[in-house]
C-alpha positions in Angstrom: 0.0 0.0 0.0 1.0 3.5 -0.5 2.6 5.5 2.4 0.3 7.9 4.3 1.8 11.0 2.9 1.1 9.8 -0.7 -2.4 8.9 0.1 -3.0 12.3 1.8 -1.7 14.0 -1.4 -3.8 12.0 -3.7 -6.9 12.6 -1.5 -6.2 16.3 -1.4 -5.8 16.5 -5.2 -9.1 14.6 -5.7 -10.9 16.9 -3.3 -9.5 19.9 -5.1 -10.8 18.5 -8.4 -14.2 17.8 -6.8 -14.4 21.4 -5.6 -13.5 22.7 -9.1 -16.1 20.6 -10.8 -18.8 21.5 -8.2 -18.1 25.2 -8.8 -18.3 24.6 -12.5 -21.6 22.9 -12.2 -23.0 25.7 -10.1 -21.7 28.6 -12.2 -20.3 27.7 -15.5 -22.5 25.1 -17.2 -24.1 26.4 -20.4 -25.6 23.2 -21.9 -27.2 20.0 -20.7 -24.3 18.1 -22.3 -21.8 20.0 -20.2 -23.9 19.4 -17.1 -24.0 15.6 -17.8 -20.3 15.5 -18.5 -19.4 17.4 -15.3 -21.7 15.2 -13.3 -20.1 12.1 -14.7 -16.6 13.4 -13.8 -17.8 14.3 -10.3 -19.3 10.8 -9.8 -16.1 9.2 -11.0 -13.9 11.3 -8.6 -16.2 10.5 -5.7 -16.1 6.9 -6.5 -12.3 7.0 -6.7 -12.1 8.7 -3.3 -14.4 6.1 -1.7 -12.3 3.3 -3.2 -9.1 4.9 -1.8 -10.8 5.0 1.6 -11.9 1.4 1.4 -8.5 0.3 0.4 -7.0 2.2 3.4 -9.4 0.5 5.7 -8.7 -2.9 4.3 -5.0 -2.3 4.7 -5.4 -1.3 8.3 -7.8 -4.2 9.1 -5.4 -6.5 7.3 -2.4 -5.3 9.4 -4.4 -5.9 12.6 -5.3 -9.5 11.5 -1.7 -10.2 10.5 -0.5 -9.0 13.9 -3.1 -11.2 15.7 -2.1 -14.2 13.7 1.6 -13.7 14.5 0.8 -13.5 18.3 -1.2 -16.7 18.2 1.6 -18.6 16.3 4.3 -17.2 18.6 2.9 -17.3 22.2 
């Protein structure tokens, strides 16, 4: 898994893009096609952010399970 600093930078960058797209949807959309495109981008970024959070959680849970297994094997 990526180190915490890298994950934080990726998360920050995704959140910045989400803010930009949200502002564009609120203030800069001229056509329905632009709106649909921006909404698609927004949904993709939010899904990516959620996947990143899920992977972090799985990694943390996996580390805990590995440590428990080692303790049981080596009493």
